[in-house]
C-alpha positions in Angstrom: 2.6 -7.0 9.4 5.1 -6.8 6.6 7.6 -4.0 6.2 10.3 -2.6 3.9 12.8 0.2 4.2 14.0 2.3 1.3 16.4 5.3 1.8 15.4 5.6 5.5 11.6 5.4 4.8 9.8 2.4 6.3 6.5 1.2 4.9 4.5 -1.3 6.9 1.3 -3.0 5.8 -1.5 -4.9 7.6 -4.4 -6.4 5.7 -7.9 -7.5 6.7 -10.7 -9.3 4.8 -14.0 -7.5 4.8 -16.7 -10.2 4.7 -19.6 -7.8 5.1 -18.7 -6.1 1.8 -17.8 -9.3 -0.1 -19.9 -11.7 -2.1 -18.0 -14.9 -2.7 -20.8 -16.4 -4.8 -20.3 -13.5 -7.2 -16.5 -13.7 -7.1 -16.3 -10.4 -5.2 -13.8 -10.2 -2.3 -13.0 -7.0 -0.5 -9.9 -6.3 1.6 -8.6 -3.3 3.5 -5.0 -2.5 4.1 -3.5 -0.2 6.7 -0.2 1.4 5.7 2.2 3.2 8.0 4.9 5.3 6.5 7.8 6.2 8.9 10.3 8.8 7.9 13.5 7.6 9.5 15.7 9.7 7.2 17.3 13.0 8.1 15.3 14.9 5.5 11.7 16.2 5.3 9.9 14.3 2.6 6.6 14.6 0.7 4.7 11.7 -0.8 3.7 12.8 -4.3 2.4 9.7 -6.1 1.6 6.0 -5.7 1.9 3.1 -8.1 0.4 -0.3 -7.4 0.4 -3.7 -9.2 -2.5 -5.9 -8.0 -2.7 -9.7 -8.8 -5.5 -12.1 -8.1 -5.3 -15.9 -7.9 -6.5 -16.2 -11.5 -3.2 -14.8 -12.7 -4.6 -11.5 -13.9 -2.8 -8.3 -12.9 -3.9 -4.6 -12.9 -2.1 -1.4 -12.2 -3.2 1.6 -10.3 -1.4 5.0 -10.2 -2.3 8.4 -9.0 -1.4 11.4 -6.9 -0.9 10.9 -3.2 -2.7 8.5 -1.0 -6.5 8.7 -0.2 -6.5 12.3 -1.4 -3.5 13.4 0.5 0.2 14.2 -0.3 1.6 14.1 3.2 4.7 15.9 4.3 6.8 14.0 6.9 9.5 15.6 9.0 12.3 13.3 10.2 10.8 10.9 12.8 7.2 11.5 11.8 4.7 8.8 10.5 1.7 8.9 8.3 -1.0 6.2 8.5 -3.9 5.6 6.2 -6.4 2.8 5.3 -7.6 1.9 1.8 -9.1 -1.0 0.1 -8.9 -3.4 -2.8 -11.5 -5.6 -4.6 -10.5 -9.0 -6.0 -12.3 -11.5 -8.1 -10.6 -14.3 -6.1 -10.2 -15.2 -2.5 -6.4 -14.8 -2.7 -4.3 -12.0 -4.2 -1.3 -9.8 -3.6 -0.3 -6.2 -4.1 3.0 -4.3 -4.2 4.3 -1.1 -5.6 6.1 2.2 -5.0 5.6 5.7 -3.7 7.2 8.6 -5.4 8.7 10.8 -2.7 10.4 14.2 -2.9 13.0 15.7 -0.5 11.6 19.1 0.4 15.0 20.8 0.9 16.3 20.2 -2.7 13.4 18.7 -4.7 15.2 15.4 -5.3 12.7 12.7 -6.1 13.1 9.0 -5.2 11.0 5.9 -5.1 10.1 4.0 -2.0 9.2 0.3 -2.2 5.8 -0.8 -0.8 6.4 -4.4 0.3 4.4 -7.0 -1.6 1.6 -8.2 0.7 -1.0 -10.9 0.3 -4.7 -10.7 0.8 -6.3 -14.0 1.7 -9.8 -14.9 2.9 -9.3 -16.5 6.4 -11.0 -19.8 5.4 -8.2 -20.3 2.8 -5.6 -20.5 5.6 -7.0 -23.7 7.1 
């Protein structure tokens, strides 16, 4: 697990290779990632948007941006957590992702960015 804290908001990530959905002979590698967002600040916050930068081992990068996460814009009271699972397809057996969430403090509408720690996605046989 990898984690980062920004303005009292902790983001933790765990990845997993999905061999049953992958096809290495066709350069198609599928990974899932589980993200836990912990609001350790004193304010109620809402996740508005996400922005990702995704790299594969061939050096290509792509970006992804959109509202919320997996169709939700969760509101987190102080001390609450939100967890979700999503996925990523790569054309190589090794890659990485990182990005930011755009959050808003509910009490005053102040928006701020929270870092999503850069994490790697690697097919297990590459680790040996």
